[in-house]
Structures are given as structure tokens and as C-alpha cells.
C-alpha positions as CSV (number, residue, x, y, z in Angstrom):
1,M,62.4,65.1,84.6
2,R,65.5,65.1,82.4
3,K,64.3,68.1,80.6
4,L,63.8,70.0,83.9
5,I,67.3,69.1,85.1
6,L,68.8,70.1,81.7
7,S,66.8,73.4,81.7
8,I,68.0,74.3,85.2
9,A,71.6,73.5,84.2
10,V,71.4,75.7,81.1
11,V,69.9,78.6,83.1
12,F,72.5,78.3,85.8
13,S,75.4,78.2,83.4
14,L,74.0,81.2,81.5
15,S,73.5,83.3,84.6
16,S,77.0,82.6,85.9
17,Y,78.4,83.4,82.5
18,G,76.8,86.9,82.6
19,Q,78.1,87.5,86.1
20,T,81.6,86.6,85.2
21,N,81.6,89.0,82.3
22,S,80.3,91.9,84.3
23,A,82.9,91.2,87.1
24,E,85.7,91.2,84.6
25,K,84.4,94.6,83.2
26,T,84.4,96.2,86.6
27,K,88.0,95.2,87.3
28,E,89.1,96.9,84.1
29,I,87.0,100.1,84.3
30,L,87.4,102.8,87.0
31,P,84.4,105.2,86.7
32,E,85.4,108.9,86.1
33,D,82.7,110.1,88.5
34,I,84.4,108.5,91.5
35,A,87.1,110.6,93.3
36,V,90.0,108.4,94.5
37,F,92.4,109.7,97.1
38,I,95.7,108.0,97.9
39,D,97.2,109.2,101.1
40,S,95.0,112.3,101.1
41,N,95.9,113.3,97.5
42,L,93.5,113.1,94.6
43,A,94.8,110.4,92.2
44,K,94.4,109.8,88.5
45,S,93.0,106.5,87.3
46,E,96.3,105.4,85.9
47,V,97.9,105.6,89.3
48,V,95.0,103.6,90.9
49,K,95.2,100.9,88.3
50,S,99.0,100.5,88.9
51,L,98.6,100.0,92.7
52,N,99.8,96.7,94.2
53,P,97.1,95.4,96.5
54,N,99.7,94.3,99.0
55,D,100.8,98.0,99.5
56,I,97.3,99.0,100.7
57,E,96.8,99.3,104.4
58,S,93.2,100.4,104.4
59,M,90.4,101.6,102.1
60,N,87.2,103.5,102.8
61,V,84.3,104.1,100.4
62,I,81.9,106.9,100.8
63,K,78.8,106.9,98.6
64,R,77.8,110.6,98.6
65,D,77.8,113.3,96.0
66,T,80.6,115.8,96.3
67,I,82.2,118.6,94.3
68,I,86.0,118.8,94.1
69,D,87.7,121.5,91.9
70,S,84.3,122.3,90.3
71,K,83.8,118.7,89.2
72,K,80.9,116.6,90.6
73,Y,81.7,113.1,91.9
74,K,79.1,110.5,92.9
75,G,81.4,108.8,95.4
76,Q,84.8,108.8,97.0
77,I,87.4,106.2,97.7
78,F,90.1,106.8,100.3
79,I,93.2,104.5,100.1
80,K,95.9,104.5,102.8
81,L,99.1,102.9,101.8
82,K,101.5,101.0,104.1
83,K,104.5,103.0,105.2
84,K,107.8,101.6,103.9
């Protein structure tokens, strides 16, 4: 019984460790094949990374292939900022 409990604890801790690492990676990386629009303007990844979450009024995600300026994107993110 002790071996079973220990095995479950080890498996649980390893699975949560893998999830934490993948979540941290997604926070740091913005895929190049996603078009991000801020207030209807195509934005570069540096601008998106520097956004303050408190400045965002709304955000919409569209998972559809599209071509913008002869570049293919797999999805689009539309961010609307709060008016100051």
C-alpha cells in the first residue's frame, strides 16, 4: 500500500512539473505564425510582449488560416486597449 501511495505521489509531482515548464515556455514565446492586431493595427511581437494587462479592454482569438501581406498566419488575435 505504501509503495502504491508513493508511486502515485511521484507520478503526480512529475506530471505537474512538466505542465509548469510548458506553461512558462508559452508565456515567453509568441509564435510568429499568429497575427496580432492592437487597435486594428498589425503589431510586432516586441509591442505585444510589452503590453500591460491592465491596459487591455478586450481580446478576441480567431483560429483560422489567413494571408496578410503575402504571409500566411494560422490564427489572429485582436486586442482592444482601454481609452485613456
